N, C-alpha and C positions, 0 to 999 in steps of 0.2 A: 503493499500499500504506500509505503514512503516513496518508492520509485514512480508510482502513478502521480502521487501528488506533486512530484517534480516535473514530470510530463504535463501535468495541467497547467502547472505554473509557466512552463516555456510555451504552451499553446497560448495563452492570454495572461499576460503579466498583470494586467488591470485587473483582473478578476479573482482576487486569491481565494475566494470561496466559491468556486464555478462548481455548479451541481454536477452530479454524475448518477447515470442511471445504469441498473442491469439490463443486459439483453435478455428480452422477454420470452418467454417458453412457447413455442409453437408445438412441438411434438416431444414428449420427454416421458420417461418413468424414472422416478426417484431420483430427478437431476438435483445435484449438490453442489453444482459450481457453474460459473457462466464467465461472462465477458463484461467489465466495467467500460463505459463509454462517457467521455466528456469532452466539449461542453454538451449541452442539450440541444443547443441551436448553433448552426455554423453560420458566420455572418462574413460576408464578402461585399466589395463596392468597387466604383470606379477609381477609388483612390487606392484600394488595395484588393487586388484580384486574386488573392491566394486565401486559403483557408486551411486550418488545422483540425484533427480529431485525436484524442488520445485514446488508446484502448489498453486495457490490462486484462491478462489471463489470470483469474483467481484460483485455476485447477492446479493440482500438482503433476499434470501432464501436458504435453503439447497441445495445443489447439489450433486447427485451421480455421481462419477467419476470411470471408470475401466480402468486399465493400463494394457497392455498386450505388449508381445513381438513379431513383426511379421519380414518380410524381404522385401525389395525392393530396388532397385539401380535405379539412373537417367538412362533411354535410350533414343536414339534418333531415329526418322525414317529419312527417305531419304530426307524429306524437312528440316531436323533440328529442328522439334519439339521434345521437351524434356517432357517425361512422367514419373510417378513411379508408378508401379502397386504393390500392396502389396499382399505378399504370407503369409498364415498361415500355410501350409502344401506342402509336396513334394519339399522342397528346395534342390536343387541338387549342388549349388554352395560350394566349399570346403572353400570358405571365409566366410561362414555364421558361426554367432555364436548365432543365434536365438534359437537353441536347448539347450544351455548350459548355458545360462543366464536367472535367475529368477528375478521377481519384488515382491516387499513386501511392503506394502499390494497391492492386485491387483485391489481390489474394495474398495472404501472409500465413506462416505458420509462427505461432507466438509460443515461445519455450514456457515451461511450466512456471508459474509465478512470475513472467516477464511482460513486457510492456512494448508498445508499438505506436508510433505516429504515423497517421494517415494525412497525407498533403491533398489539397483541391487546388485546381487552376480554372479559373473562368476566362473564356475566351468569347465574350458577347459579339453579337451581330452589329454591323455599324447601323446609326440611327436610332438606336434604343431609346425608347419615350422614358421620360422621368419616371421614378417611382421602384417598386420592388418586385423581383422576380423569385420564383420558388422551385422548389425541389425538394426531395427526400433522399438522405442518406441512409442506405438501408445496410446493416451490419448482420452479418449472418455467420454464426459460429457451428461447427460440427463437433459434438462432445464424443464421438467414437461410438461404440455398440454397446448396448445393454441387453442382457438376456432377460425376457418376460415370459413368465407362464401363462398359457391361455388354456381354457377349460374347453374340451371338446366332448363329443359322443364317446369317444375312445379312451378317454382320461385326460389328465394334463399333459401338455406339450409345451416346448420352449421354442419362443421365437426370437430373432434378434431385430432390434429397432434402432436405428440411427436417431440419436439426440441432435435436433436441431433448434437452435434458439437464435432468435431474430427481433432486431428493433428498428424502428425507421425514424429518424430524428428529422428536425426540419432545416433546409439550407434557405438562406435569403441572400440574394444578391441586390444591392441598392446602388441607385444612380440618379444624379440631378436633385431636383428638389422634392422633398419628401412630405407628404401630407397626410395625416391620420385624422379622419373623421368618420363619424358613426351617427346613424340614425336609430331610433326605437320606432318601428313602423308599427307594431301593434303590441299591446300588453293587456292583457284582460286576465281576470280570476273568477273562478266559480265555484260554489259550494257543492259537495256531493254528500251522500250518507255518511262518508267515512273520512274526508279529507278535503283541503282547499287546494284546487289546482290552479297554477299559475303558469300561464303561457307567456313568453317574452320572444318577440320577432325582432332580430337586429339585421341592419343592412351596413354594408361598409360602402362609404362614398369618398373615401380617400384613394391615394394611390399607393399605400402600403396597408399591411395587415393590421387591424386593430387588435391590440394585446392588452387585455386589462382583466379587471376583475367584476364579475357579475354579483351586486348582492340583493337579496329579496328579504323582506322582514314582514312578518305577519302579526298583526295587532288585533286585540278584541275590541268591544264596544268602548271600554274604558281607556283605550290607547295604551294598554299594557302590552309588552312585547310577549308573544306567544310562542313564536319560533323563527329560525333564521337560517338562511344557507349564503355560503359565500362559495363562488365558483369560478376558478380559471376560465377565461375565454380566449380563443384567437378567432377573428373573424375576417375571412378573405373575401367573401361575396356576402351571401346572406346566411342566418344561422338562426334556429328556432330552438329554444331552452324550454322544457317544462320541469316545473318542480313542484312536487306534491307534499303538502303539509299535512300529517295525520291530526285528526281532531281530538284532543283531550277530552274525556267525559267530563261533563259538567262545565264546560268552557263557555265563558260569556259570549253572546253574537248581538248584532252582526259583526263581520271582520272586515278589516281593511288592509292594504298590502302597500308597501313601498318598495320600488325597484330603482335601483341605480346602477350605473356603469362607468367605470373609470380606469384610467392607466395607471393610478398610483395603488401600490401595496404589492406589485409583483416583485419577489426578491428571488426568483430564478432566473432572472435576465439581468445583465448589468446595467447601470444607469446609463452609462454612454451608448447602449445599443437601442435603449428605448426611443421610439418617436412618439412623443405625448400629443395626445390629441384633445377631443372634448370631452366633458364629462355629461352624463344624463341621468335625470331623475324624473320619476313618475309616482304619482298616489293613485292607487286604485280602488275602486269599491268593488268588495266580492259579490258577485250576482249569484242567485239560486241557479241550480242546474234545471235546464229547460226539460 
């Protein structure tokens, strides 16, 4: 871990508390180790077209790691569920930088408890409009083979599974004048038998992603705080979030809700990497479900 901290310090001298994340599990059985990745967002710009990512193998054996550039933004459905779907081809978004950023090296064998720095180089096309361009850095590690017993009609047999662990972190390339601007298109709250459901629709009107915090507060008829949620959000186009507040028994009614969105309060991104924008606030009366 000491070596990894030194790598992180080299990657970003100005961010001594750079967050790190574990490579998330896709297919594994009894996985006990993974790869640490830092930082959680790779930033590049027209002033510095290179970026770095630090990897640490926490296992006691060598781990093969692949790094490649993909594309995928958080999108939401009508219920406010947020997903990210990775695209490796046929990307039509003009804000994608996946085709003109390269990673070096793209395949590495990291020794047991060892570390590696991956470098990125951007070669943007001429005439790029002001704003932010996006991609995903996908880090995939193969943890070797694990024998797993499977029950069958003939009894237990043993099969071997490759343990594959993967994460996809955001990459952002910035150029020209940068504007962070968010609209709260629709916000409403309704009362059901068991909860208050709050729906917030947000739309990005700037030329960079709006990265901030969504705060939702539920109050009773005496303006006492009943419950609250604080959610990290990143809005690239439009995003819907739904928050369900369970209703405590005997709680005073009717209810009211306050919704706010701000750039302030994000400690996972360095201050110099934040593009500060507008703050939003809305008070909402809770309507009975139809």
